[in-house]
C-alpha positions, -999 to +999 in steps of 0.1 A: +225+336+715+203+356+732+223+387+729+220+385+692+186+374+695+169+404+710+179+429+683+164+408+655+130+400+673+128+441+677+134+443+642+108+412+631+083+428+650+085+463+638+082+447+601+052+427+613+033+461+625+042+480+593+031+445+570-001+452+593-007+487+584+000+482+548-026+454+544-052+476+560-053+496+530-044+466+503-061+438+521-034+416+500-033+380+507+004+379+496+010+404+525-010+384+550+009+353+543+042+372+547+030+386+580+016+349+590+050+333+590+066+366+607+047+361+637+050+327+635+085+329+638+088+358+664+065+336+685+090+306+681+125+326+685+108+351+712+095+319+733+126+307+732+147+340+742+127+344+772+128+309+784+166+311+779+169+346+792+149+340+824+163+305+827+128+291+831+137+261+809+170+241+810+172+232+772+193+242+741+182+276+726+176+256+690+152+230+710+127+255+724+126+277+693+113+241+674+090+233+705+073+267+703+072+265+668+050+235+674+032+252+697+022+280+674+010+254+652-012+234+675-025+270+688-033+282+652-048+244+640-070+244+676-083+280+664-091+272+627-109+241+641-129+259+664-138+286+638-151+254+614-168+240+639-186+272+645-190+281+607-208+244+603-232+251+628-241+286+621-267+299+595-243+315+573-246+299+538-217+278+519-232+287+490-251+317+490-276+329+460-265+362+441-291+389+433-284+419+408-266+451+426-289+477+412-270+502+443-247+512+421-219+506+444-203+473+428-168+490+424-148+507+454-138+541+445-100+532+449-074+540+425-062+503+423-095+490+417-108+515+391-075+509+373-085+477+367-116+483+355-103+506+329-081+476+317-110+454+313-127+482+293-097+487+270-090+451+266-124+446+252-143+435+278-180+447+287-198+451+317-226+424+315-239+425+353-233+435+386-242+410+417-242+406+450-247+379+479-251+379+515-229+365+531-240+369+566-247+398+592-255+419+561-221+419+546-224+416+510-198+401+482-201+423+456-190+408+417-190+426+386-192+401+356-175+413+320-175+392+290-150+394+261-166+408+228-172+369+215-189+359+250-169+330+255-147+342+282-163+357+314-145+374+342-158+383+376-146+409+398-152+400+431-148+427+459-144+409+496-148+432+525-117+427+550-117+430+588-091+456+589-117+477+568-099+472+534-113+455+503-096+426+491-105+420+451-102+383+434-110+374+398-123+344+383-124+339+342-148+311+330-151+297+297-177+269+284-161+242+259-183+232+231-181+195+244-201+209+279-167+211+301-163+242+320-127+259+323-123+281+356-090+299+366-091+319+392-074+337+423-094+331+451-081+330+487-109+317+503-111+280+514-134+261+494-121+223+497-153+201+483-156+187+451-161+199+416-180+184+390-161+161+369-165+185+337-151+212+357-117+219+353-105+240+379-070+261+391-067+281+416-037+304+417-040+328+449+000+339+441-011+354+408-032+384+416-025+401+382-059+401+364-037+403+331-019+373+338-047+351+352-064+357+318-033+346+299-029+314+317-068+307+313-065+311+277-031+288+275-048+264+296-076+256+273-052+258+241-032+232+258-067+213+264-077+219+230-109+231+242-131+253+216-147+279+237-182+287+226-206+316+239-222+317+271-258+307+268-271+320+304-268+353+318-245+354+349-271+357+371-286+322+366-254+308+356-240+314+390-269+304+411-272+270+389-235+267+397-242+271+436-271+248+435-250+221+417-222+224+441-239+222+472-261+189+458-224+173+446-208+183+480-238+164+499-240+134+478-202+132+483-203+134+517-188+164+522-216+181+537-243+166+557-280+167+537-299+197+546-323+179+571-297+169+593-274+200+592-295+218+623-286+191+644-247+182+632-242+213+613-228+216+575-196+198+575-190+160+578-158+148+596-141+149+561-156+181+549-141+196+583-108+179+577-104+192+544-113+227+551-087+229+580-062+216+553-071+241+528-074+268+554-040+260+564-024+257+528-039+294+518-030+309+551+006+299+552+018+286+513-009+305+493-020+276+474-052+255+477-051+221+488-049+193+463-066+160+463-072+129+447 
């Protein structure tokens, strides 16, 4: 087994390096998921190969591979748990406030992103507002908001800075029904794990990277629910900030977050909140889907 394993390990390492290089330009969550799984397999098989080749542990190869596979899971879990704890006590806002982005840099000058803008215009969506929200350390989440001709569908195009220097783009499509219900369809891969208001119907599809497909999915959801969309009455800035305040209030009330006076001492997340965030991080990082809760 080890003689066959070494060439496969070397090939897997090469593929992992290629995926990392590709992702520096695209900042694609799909490439990240592929690379995470590949690194997990490399760690498990590589650890078993070294242990067997150098006779460090006298166990069958497959047993060692499973053991190293589980070890990687425990290490990643420990890292994620520490990161969640650090974020909980950090000054970084969970629901940052948006402001008007008047700097003119709302759209990164990259061909693949500019094609999205041109597609929106060709489909009759008009730009409404360019917004930004500071997410910590002078780093801003930039969002451009578009609406269709009837103002019943609002599209948020958010640009998320990536550690590799790339920019990831995510989309959120929303509508408000005549009965006051809000429908939201997005492909965000940032963990939320909290609670939404009862009259919000949210579907997160991180795998669905096409904006055209996301809008089609949003319209189908509205049709199946028999929801009659009405024009938005508030500007995006006021609407987003009101939604952020409502999410903070609701998640505090339902025990996902500590009350503001206690956050300095206890952190933002309750114990249940930390577990839910950890679960959603794992689901998004390795399965590309948001966790489901009762």
